[in-house]
Structures are given as C-alpha cells and as structure tokens.
PyMOL Python script that loads the backbone (N, CA, C, O; Angstrom):
from pymol import cmd

cmd.read_pdbstr("""\
ATOM      1  N   UNK A   1       0.845  -1.167   0.000  1.00  0.00           N
ATOM      2  CA  UNK A   1       0.000   0.000   0.000  1.00  0.00           C
ATOM      3  C   UNK A   1       0.897   1.240   0.000  1.00  0.00           C
ATOM      4  O   UNK A   1       1.871   1.311   0.749  1.00  0.00           O
ATOM      5  N   UNK A   2       0.567   2.189  -0.826  1.00  0.00           N
ATOM      6  CA  UNK A   2       1.390   3.374  -0.981  1.00  0.00           C
ATOM      7  C   UNK A   2       1.380   4.248   0.265  1.00  0.00           C
ATOM      8  O   UNK A   2       2.441   4.629   0.759  1.00  0.00           O
ATOM      9  N   UNK A   3       0.212   4.566   0.771  1.00  0.00           N
ATOM     10  CA  UNK A   3       0.080   5.369   1.980  1.00  0.00           C
ATOM     11  C   UNK A   3      -0.501   4.519   3.088  1.00  0.00           C
ATOM     12  O   UNK A   3      -1.285   3.600   2.849  1.00  0.00           O
ATOM     13  N   UNK A   4      -0.104   4.842   4.297  1.00  0.00           N
ATOM     14  CA  UNK A   4      -0.668   4.178   5.467  1.00  0.00           C
ATOM     15  C   UNK A   4      -1.810   4.993   6.042  1.00  0.00           C
ATOM     16  O   UNK A   4      -2.188   6.038   5.513  1.00  0.00           O
ATOM     17  N   UNK A   5      -2.338   4.492   7.124  1.00  0.00           N
ATOM     18  CA  UNK A   5      -3.453   5.180   7.771  1.00  0.00           C
ATOM     19  C   UNK A   5      -3.044   6.567   8.267  1.00  0.00           C
ATOM     20  O   UNK A   5      -3.818   7.520   8.183  1.00  0.00           O
ATOM     21  N   UNK A   6      -1.817   6.668   8.785  1.00  0.00           N
ATOM     22  CA  UNK A   6      -1.322   7.950   9.301  1.00  0.00           C
ATOM     23  C   UNK A   6      -1.250   8.989   8.186  1.00  0.00           C
ATOM     24  O   UNK A   6      -1.576  10.154   8.412  1.00  0.00           O
ATOM     25  N   UNK A   7      -0.831   8.589   6.991  1.00  0.00           N
ATOM     26  CA  UNK A   7      -0.755   9.511   5.865  1.00  0.00           C
ATOM     27  C   UNK A   7      -2.136  10.048   5.496  1.00  0.00           C
ATOM     28  O   UNK A   7      -2.299  11.244   5.252  1.00  0.00           O
ATOM     29  N   UNK A   8      -3.113   9.171   5.459  1.00  0.00           N
ATOM     30  CA  UNK A   8      -4.465   9.602   5.109  1.00  0.00           C
ATOM     31  C   UNK A   8      -5.060  10.526   6.174  1.00  0.00           C
ATOM     32  O   UNK A   8      -5.780  11.470   5.850  1.00  0.00           O
ATOM     33  N   UNK A   9      -4.759  10.253   7.435  1.00  0.00           N
ATOM     34  CA  UNK A   9      -5.254  11.132   8.498  1.00  0.00           C
ATOM     35  C   UNK A   9      -4.626  12.526   8.377  1.00  0.00           C
ATOM     36  O   UNK A   9      -5.310  13.531   8.569  1.00  0.00           O
ATOM     37  N   UNK A  10      -3.337  12.591   8.062  1.00  0.00           N
ATOM     38  CA  UNK A  10      -2.678  13.876   7.875  1.00  0.00           C
ATOM     39  C   UNK A  10      -3.239  14.614   6.664  1.00  0.00           C
ATOM     40  O   UNK A  10      -3.389  15.836   6.694  1.00  0.00           O
ATOM     41  N   UNK A  11      -3.548  13.877   5.599  1.00  0.00           N
ATOM     42  CA  UNK A  11      -4.158  14.491   4.424  1.00  0.00           C
ATOM     43  C   UNK A  11      -5.521  15.089   4.751  1.00  0.00           C
ATOM     44  O   UNK A  11      -5.840  16.192   4.307  1.00  0.00           O
ATOM     45  N   UNK A  12      -6.312  14.376   5.513  1.00  0.00           N
ATOM     46  CA  UNK A  12      -7.644  14.869   5.881  1.00  0.00           C
ATOM     47  C   UNK A  12      -7.526  16.130   6.734  1.00  0.00           C
ATOM     48  O   UNK A  12      -8.284  17.081   6.542  1.00  0.00           O
ATOM     49  N   UNK A  13      -6.585  16.143   7.672  1.00  0.00           N
ATOM     50  CA  UNK A  13      -6.389  17.324   8.512  1.00  0.00           C
ATOM     51  C   UNK A  13      -5.971  18.518   7.651  1.00  0.00           C
ATOM     52  O   UNK A  13      -6.449  19.633   7.864  1.00  0.00           O
ATOM     53  N   UNK A  14      -5.085  18.292   6.684  1.00  0.00           N
ATOM     54  CA  UNK A  14      -4.663  19.374   5.799  1.00  0.00           C
ATOM     55  C   UNK A  14      -5.798  19.912   4.956  1.00  0.00           C
ATOM     56  O   UNK A  14      -5.931  21.125   4.793  1.00  0.00           O
ATOM     57  N   UNK A  15      -6.609  19.032   4.425  1.00  0.00           N
ATOM     58  CA  UNK A  15      -7.746  19.466   3.609  1.00  0.00           C
ATOM     59  C   UNK A  15      -8.750  20.238   4.454  1.00  0.00           C
ATOM     60  O   UNK A  15      -9.308  21.236   3.998  1.00  0.00           O
ATOM     61  N   UNK A  16      -8.984  19.779   5.691  1.00  0.00           N
ATOM     62  CA  UNK A  16      -9.898  20.500   6.580  1.00  0.00           C
ATOM     63  C   UNK A  16      -9.364  21.890   6.927  1.00  0.00           C
ATOM     64  O   UNK A  16     -10.139  22.841   7.021  1.00  0.00           O
ATOM     65  N   UNK A  17      -8.049  22.019   7.118  1.00  0.00           N
ATOM     66  CA  UNK A  17      -7.462  23.343   7.391  1.00  0.00           C
ATOM     67  C   UNK A  17      -7.684  24.279   6.210  1.00  0.00           C
ATOM     68  O   UNK A  17      -8.000  25.454   6.401  1.00  0.00           O
ATOM     69  N   UNK A  18      -7.524  23.776   5.008  1.00  0.00           N
ATOM     70  CA  UNK A  18      -7.722  24.602   3.819  1.00  0.00           C
ATOM     71  C   UNK A  18      -9.189  25.029   3.702  1.00  0.00           C
ATOM     72  O   UNK A  18      -9.482  26.188   3.408  1.00  0.00           O
ATOM     73  N   UNK A  19     -10.094  24.097   3.931  1.00  0.00           N
ATOM     74  CA  UNK A  19     -11.521  24.422   3.848  1.00  0.00           C
ATOM     75  C   UNK A  19     -11.908  25.445   4.906  1.00  0.00           C
ATOM     76  O   UNK A  19     -12.643  26.387   4.612  1.00  0.00           O
ATOM     77  N   UNK A  20     -11.426  25.274   6.128  1.00  0.00           N
ATOM     78  CA  UNK A  20     -11.733  26.226   7.193  1.00  0.00           C
ATOM     79  C   UNK A  20     -11.136  27.599   6.879  1.00  0.00           C
ATOM     80  O   UNK A  20     -11.770  28.620   7.144  1.00  0.00           O
ATOM     81  N   UNK A  21      -9.934  27.633   6.321  1.00  0.00           N
ATOM     82  CA  UNK A  21      -9.312  28.904   5.966  1.00  0.00           C
ATOM     83  C   UNK A  21     -10.100  29.671   4.926  1.00  0.00           C
ATOM     84  O   UNK A  21     -10.355  30.864   5.092  1.00  0.00           O
ATOM     85  N   UNK A  22     -10.490  28.995   3.847  1.00  0.00           N
ATOM     86  CA  UNK A  22     -11.285  29.670   2.818  1.00  0.00           C
ATOM     87  C   UNK A  22     -12.675  30.054   3.332  1.00  0.00           C
ATOM     88  O   UNK A  22     -13.214  31.092   2.948  1.00  0.00           O
ATOM     89  N   UNK A  23     -13.250  29.224   4.193  1.00  0.00           N
ATOM     90  CA  UNK A  23     -14.577  29.526   4.736  1.00  0.00           C
ATOM     91  C   UNK A  23     -14.538  30.750   5.643  1.00  0.00           C
ATOM     92  O   UNK A  23     -15.416  31.610   5.563  1.00  0.00           O
ATOM     93  N   UNK A  24     -13.540  30.832   6.495  1.00  0.00           N
ATOM     94  CA  UNK A  24     -13.444  32.002   7.374  1.00  0.00           C
ATOM     95  C   UNK A  24     -13.153  33.266   6.579  1.00  0.00           C
ATOM     96  O   UNK A  24     -13.603  34.350   6.950  1.00  0.00           O
ATOM     97  N   UNK A  25     -12.407  33.136   5.495  1.00  0.00           N
ATOM     98  CA  UNK A  25     -12.162  34.295   4.651  1.00  0.00           C
ATOM     99  C   UNK A  25     -13.456  34.775   4.005  1.00  0.00           C
ATOM    100  O   UNK A  25     -13.686  35.978   3.884  1.00  0.00           O
ATOM    101  N   UNK A  26     -14.284  33.851   3.599  1.00  0.00           N
ATOM    102  CA  UNK A  26     -15.547  34.193   2.956  1.00  0.00           C
ATOM    103  C   UNK A  26     -16.568  34.723   3.965  1.00  0.00           C
ATOM    104  O   UNK A  26     -17.334  35.634   3.649  1.00  0.00           O
ATOM    105  N   UNK A  27     -16.582  34.169   5.153  1.00  0.00           N
ATOM    106  CA  UNK A  27     -17.562  34.583   6.156  1.00  0.00           C
ATOM    107  C   UNK A  27     -17.328  36.027   6.581  1.00  0.00           C
ATOM    108  O   UNK A  27     -18.280  36.793   6.726  1.00  0.00           O
ATOM    109  N   UNK A  28     -16.063  36.405   6.782  1.00  0.00           N
ATOM    110  CA  UNK A  28     -15.808  37.780   7.200  1.00  0.00           C
ATOM    111  C   UNK A  28     -16.143  38.762   6.086  1.00  0.00           C
ATOM    112  O   UNK A  28     -16.727  39.814   6.347  1.00  0.00           O
ATOM    113  N   UNK A  29     -15.785  38.436   4.851  1.00  0.00           N
ATOM    114  CA  UNK A  29     -16.175  39.184   3.658  1.00  0.00           C
ATOM    115  C   UNK A  29     -15.743  40.651   3.704  1.00  0.00           C
ATOM    116  O   UNK A  29     -16.450  41.523   3.198  1.00  0.00           O
ATOM    117  N   UNK A  30     -14.596  40.921   4.304  1.00  0.00           N
ATOM    118  CA  UNK A  30     -14.021  42.256   4.304  1.00  0.00           C
ATOM    119  C   UNK A  30     -12.607  42.168   3.746  1.00  0.00           C
ATOM    120  O   UNK A  30     -11.876  41.214   4.009  1.00  0.00           O
ATOM    121  N   UNK A  31     -12.236  43.185   2.968  1.00  0.00           N
ATOM    122  CA  UNK A  31     -10.892  43.195   2.403  1.00  0.00           C
ATOM    123  C   UNK A  31      -9.855  43.509   3.469  1.00  0.00           C
ATOM    124  O   UNK A  31      -8.769  42.929   3.464  1.00  0.00           O
ATOM    125  N   UNK A  32     -10.170  44.405   4.371  1.00  0.00           N
ATOM    126  CA  UNK A  32      -9.222  44.833   5.386  1.00  0.00           C
ATOM    127  C   UNK A  32      -9.471  44.218   6.751  1.00  0.00           C
ATOM    128  O   UNK A  32      -8.975  44.734   7.753  1.00  0.00           O
ATOM    129  N   UNK A  33     -10.208  43.157   6.817  1.00  0.00           N
ATOM    130  CA  UNK A  33     -10.510  42.532   8.102  1.00  0.00           C
ATOM    131  C   UNK A  33      -9.320  41.762   8.654  1.00  0.00           C
ATOM    132  O   UNK A  33      -8.474  41.280   7.901  1.00  0.00           O
ATOM    133  N   UNK A  34      -9.265  41.653   9.971  1.00  0.00           N
ATOM    134  CA  UNK A  34      -8.157  40.962  10.638  1.00  0.00           C
ATOM    135  C   UNK A  34      -8.111  39.481  10.265  1.00  0.00           C
ATOM    136  O   UNK A  34      -7.042  38.942   9.978  1.00  0.00           O
ATOM    137  N   UNK A  35      -9.252  38.837  10.270  1.00  0.00           N
ATOM    138  CA  UNK A  35      -9.300  37.408   9.962  1.00  0.00           C
ATOM    139  C   UNK A  35      -8.938  37.161   8.502  1.00  0.00           C
ATOM    140  O   UNK A  35      -8.207  36.218   8.201  1.00  0.00           O
ATOM    141  N   UNK A  36      -9.435  37.989   7.596  1.00  0.00           N
ATOM    142  CA  UNK A  36      -9.147  37.809   6.172  1.00  0.00           C
ATOM    143  C   UNK A  36      -7.689  38.055   5.839  1.00  0.00           C
ATOM    144  O   UNK A  36      -7.153  37.437   4.919  1.00  0.00           O
ATOM    145  N   UNK A  37      -7.039  38.943   6.568  1.00  0.00           N
ATOM    146  CA  UNK A  37      -5.654  39.276   6.256  1.00  0.00           C
ATOM    147  C   UNK A  37      -4.628  38.410   6.974  1.00  0.00           C
ATOM    148  O   UNK A  37      -3.543  38.184   6.438  1.00  0.00           O
ATOM    149  N   UNK A  38      -4.937  37.920   8.166  1.00  0.00           N
ATOM    150  CA  UNK A  38      -3.928  37.240   8.968  1.00  0.00           C
ATOM    151  C   UNK A  38      -4.264  35.792   9.309  1.00  0.00           C
ATOM    152  O   UNK A  38      -3.415  34.914   9.150  1.00  0.00           O
ATOM    153  N   UNK A  39      -5.459  35.528   9.765  1.00  0.00           N
ATOM    154  CA  UNK A  39      -5.802  34.192  10.246  1.00  0.00           C
ATOM    155  C   UNK A  39      -6.045  33.216   9.093  1.00  0.00           C
ATOM    156  O   UNK A  39      -5.493  32.116   9.081  1.00  0.00           O
ATOM    157  N   UNK A  40      -6.860  33.615   8.140  1.00  0.00           N
ATOM    158  CA  UNK A  40      -7.200  32.722   7.025  1.00  0.00           C
ATOM    159  C   UNK A  40      -5.987  32.320   6.184  1.00  0.00           C
ATOM    160  O   UNK A  40      -5.848  31.139   5.867  1.00  0.00           O
ATOM    161  N   UNK A  41      -5.107  33.249   5.810  1.00  0.00           N
ATOM    162  CA  UNK A  41      -3.928  32.811   5.051  1.00  0.00           C
ATOM    163  C   UNK A  41      -3.024  31.858   5.833  1.00  0.00           C
ATOM    164  O   UNK A  41      -2.416  30.962   5.247  1.00  0.00           O
ATOM    165  N   UNK A  42      -2.934  32.042   7.137  1.00  0.00           N
ATOM    166  CA  UNK A  42      -2.138  31.111   7.935  1.00  0.00           C
ATOM    167  C   UNK A  42      -2.772  29.719   7.973  1.00  0.00           C
ATOM    168  O   UNK A  42      -2.069  28.710   7.918  1.00  0.00           O
ATOM    169  N   UNK A  43      -4.094  29.670   8.065  1.00  0.00           N
ATOM    170  CA  UNK A  43      -4.785  28.378   8.031  1.00  0.00           C
ATOM    171  C   UNK A  43      -4.595  27.686   6.681  1.00  0.00           C
ATOM    172  O   UNK A  43      -4.360  26.479   6.625  1.00  0.00           O
ATOM    173  N   UNK A  44      -4.695  28.445   5.608  1.00  0.00           N
ATOM    174  CA  UNK A  44      -4.547  27.872   4.270  1.00  0.00           C
ATOM    175  C   UNK A  44      -3.112  27.382   4.052  1.00  0.00           C
ATOM    176  O   UNK A  44      -2.897  26.290   3.527  1.00  0.00           O
ATOM    177  N   UNK A  45      -2.141  28.193   4.456  1.00  0.00           N
ATOM    178  CA  UNK A  45      -0.740  27.795   4.315  1.00  0.00           C
ATOM    179  C   UNK A  45      -0.434  26.563   5.149  1.00  0.00           C
ATOM    180  O   UNK A  45       0.257  25.657   4.684  1.00  0.00           O
ATOM    181  N   UNK A  46      -0.938  26.519   6.369  1.00  0.00           N
ATOM    182  CA  UNK A  46      -0.696  25.342   7.204  1.00  0.00           C
ATOM    183  C   UNK A  46      -1.355  24.097   6.618  1.00  0.00           C
ATOM    184  O   UNK A  46      -0.823  22.995   6.751  1.00  0.00           O
ATOM    185  N   UNK A  47      -2.497  24.261   5.977  1.00  0.00           N
ATOM    186  CA  UNK A  47      -3.152  23.119   5.334  1.00  0.00           C
ATOM    187  C   UNK A  47      -2.328  22.574   4.179  1.00  0.00           C
ATOM    188  O   UNK A  47      -2.181  21.360   4.039  1.00  0.00           O
ATOM    189  N   UNK A  48      -1.789  23.463   3.351  1.00  0.00           N
ATOM    190  CA  UNK A  48      -0.957  23.006   2.240  1.00  0.00           C
ATOM    191  C   UNK A  48       0.342  22.364   2.737  1.00  0.00           C
ATOM    192  O   UNK A  48       0.789  21.362   2.179  1.00  0.00           O
ATOM    193  N   UNK A  49       0.941  22.927   3.767  1.00  0.00           N
ATOM    194  CA  UNK A  49       2.154  22.333   4.329  1.00  0.00           C
ATOM    195  C   UNK A  49       1.868  20.976   4.960  1.00  0.00           C
ATOM    196  O   UNK A  49       2.693  20.066   4.886  1.00  0.00           O
ATOM    197  N   UNK A  50       0.709  20.844   5.574  1.00  0.00           N
ATOM    198  CA  UNK A  50       0.308  19.560   6.154  1.00  0.00           C
ATOM    199  C   UNK A  50       0.143  18.496   5.068  1.00  0.00           C
ATOM    200  O   UNK A  50       0.523  17.342   5.267  1.00  0.00           O
ATOM    201  N   UNK A  51      -0.418  18.876   3.931  1.00  0.00           N
ATOM    202  CA  UNK A  51      -0.587  17.932   2.834  1.00  0.00           C
ATOM    203  C   UNK A  51       0.768  17.504   2.281  1.00  0.00           C
ATOM    204  O   UNK A  51       0.975  16.327   1.987  1.00  0.00           O
ATOM    205  N   UNK A  52       1.683  18.446   2.139  1.00  0.00           N
ATOM    206  CA  UNK A  52       3.029  18.103   1.666  1.00  0.00           C
ATOM    207  C   UNK A  52       3.710  17.155   2.649  1.00  0.00           C
ATOM    208  O   UNK A  52       4.342  16.181   2.243  1.00  0.00           O
ATOM    209  N   UNK A  53       3.578  17.443   3.932  1.00  0.00           N
ATOM    210  CA  UNK A  53       4.154  16.568   4.952  1.00  0.00           C
ATOM    211  C   UNK A  53       3.521  15.179   4.909  1.00  0.00           C
ATOM    212  O   UNK A  53       4.217  14.177   5.073  1.00  0.00           O
ATOM    213  N   UNK A  54       2.221  15.113   4.691  1.00  0.00           N
ATOM    214  CA  UNK A  54       1.529  13.813   4.635  1.00  0.00           C
ATOM    215  C   UNK A  54       1.998  12.990   3.447  1.00  0.00           C
ATOM    216  O   UNK A  54       2.082  11.765   3.531  1.00  0.00           O
ATOM    217  N   UNK A  55       2.302  13.654   2.350  1.00  0.00           N
ATOM    218  CA  UNK A  55       2.769  12.921   1.168  1.00  0.00           C
ATOM    219  C   UNK A  55       4.182  12.396   1.373  1.00  0.00           C
ATOM    220  O   UNK A  55       4.503  11.288   0.944  1.00  0.00           O
ATOM    221  N   UNK A  56       5.023  13.183   2.024  1.00  0.00           N
ATOM    222  CA  UNK A  56       6.427  12.812   2.180  1.00  0.00           C
ATOM    223  C   UNK A  56       6.710  11.938   3.397  1.00  0.00           C
ATOM    224  O   UNK A  56       7.785  11.344   3.479  1.00  0.00           O
ATOM    225  N   UNK A  57       5.773  11.840   4.348  1.00  0.00           N
ATOM    226  CA  UNK A  57       6.015  11.116   5.594  1.00  0.00           C
ATOM    227  C   UNK A  57       6.018   9.608   5.375  1.00  0.00           C
ATOM    228  O   UNK A  57       5.142   9.059   4.707  1.00  0.00           O
ATOM    229  N   UNK A  58       7.020   8.952   5.950  1.00  0.00           N
ATOM    230  CA  UNK A  58       7.092   7.491   5.942  1.00  0.00           C
ATOM    231  C   UNK A  58       7.374   7.000   7.346  1.00  0.00           C
ATOM    232  O   UNK A  58       8.153   7.614   8.076  1.00  0.00           O
ATOM    233  N   UNK A  59       6.747   5.897   7.733  1.00  0.00           N
ATOM    234  CA  UNK A  59       7.045   5.364   9.066  1.00  0.00           C
ATOM    235  C   UNK A  59       8.453   4.777   9.095  1.00  0.00           C
ATOM    236  O   UNK A  59       8.979   4.333   8.075  1.00  0.00           O
ATOM    237  N   UNK A  60       9.041   4.786  10.263  1.00  0.00           N
ATOM    238  CA  UNK A  60      10.381   4.207  10.414  1.00  0.00           C
ATOM    239  C   UNK A  60      10.296   2.688  10.326  1.00  0.00           C
ATOM    240  O   UNK A  60       9.332   2.071  10.779  1.00  0.00           O
ATOM    241  N   UNK A  61      11.324   2.109   9.734  1.00  0.00           N
ATOM    242  CA  UNK A  61      11.358   0.660   9.592  1.00  0.00           C
ATOM    243  C   UNK A  61      11.713   0.034  10.947  1.00  0.00           C
ATOM    244  O   UNK A  61      12.580   0.540  11.661  1.00  0.00           O
ATOM    245  N   UNK A  62      11.042  -1.063  11.292  1.00  0.00           N
ATOM    246  CA  UNK A  62      11.366  -1.764  12.530  1.00  0.00           C
ATOM    247  C   UNK A  62      12.549  -2.683  12.300  1.00  0.00           C
ATOM    248  O   UNK A  62      12.963  -2.877  11.157  1.00  0.00           O
ATOM    249  N   UNK A  63      13.091  -3.243  13.339  1.00  0.00           N
ATOM    250  CA  UNK A  63      14.282  -4.091  13.210  1.00  0.00           C
ATOM    251  C   UNK A  63      14.004  -5.369  12.447  1.00  0.00           C
ATOM    252  O   UNK A  63      14.904  -5.878  11.780  1.00  0.00           O
ATOM    253  N   UNK A  64      12.824  -5.900  12.512  1.00  0.00           N
ATOM    254  CA  UNK A  64      12.496  -7.159  11.878  1.00  0.00           C
ATOM    255  C   UNK A  64      12.302  -7.064  10.370  1.00  0.00           C
ATOM    256  O   UNK A  64      12.333  -8.088   9.688  1.00  0.00           O
ATOM    257  N   UNK A  65      12.104  -5.870   9.836  1.00  0.00           N
ATOM    258  CA  UNK A  65      11.848  -5.697   8.412  1.00  0.00           C
ATOM    259  C   UNK A  65      13.152  -5.520   7.632  1.00  0.00           C
ATOM    260  O   UNK A  65      14.117  -4.937   8.127  1.00  0.00           O
ATOM    261  N   UNK A  66      13.156  -6.032   6.419  1.00  0.00           N
ATOM    262  CA  UNK A  66      14.307  -5.814   5.542  1.00  0.00           C
ATOM    263  C   UNK A  66      14.211  -4.428   4.952  1.00  0.00           C
ATOM    264  O   UNK A  66      13.120  -3.949   4.642  1.00  0.00           O
ATOM    265  N   UNK A  67      15.348  -3.784   4.797  1.00  0.00           N
ATOM    266  CA  UNK A  67      15.332  -2.424   4.258  1.00  0.00           C
ATOM    267  C   UNK A  67      15.664  -2.398   2.820  1.00  0.00           C
ATOM    268  O   UNK A  67      15.694  -1.328   2.212  1.00  0.00           O
TER     269      UNK A  67
END
""", "prot")
cmd.dss("prot")
cmd.show_as("cartoon", "prot")
cmd.util.cbc("prot")
cmd.orient("prot")
C-alpha cells in the first residue's frame, strides 16, 4: 500500500485546514478585516504544508523488516 493510515489522516487534517481557511475568509467578507488578512492565510498555508508533509512522511522501519 502506498500510503498508510497515518498519511491519510494527515491528508484529511490538511484538507480541513484549507476548507476552514477559505470559509473564514468568505464569512468575514471584508478586504481589510483581521481574519481575512492574517488568520485565514495562515490556516490555508498550514493546510498546504500539512498535505506536503503527509505525502512525504514514511514510518520508520522496525528491526524485523528488511530495508
């Protein structure tokens, strides 16, 4: 299997961060609002970084497995 359960959970968290970021930006609906300028972009950026981390993350090999 290409991704494990942990990878999929990280992907879901990243996608939820992106959705929440865009939703909060839309809800405030102001160009100069605090949430639209500072909070939402941080949520969106963290969501994209979480997705990148989920794609690149691999579990450590245990001693019993061949490398």
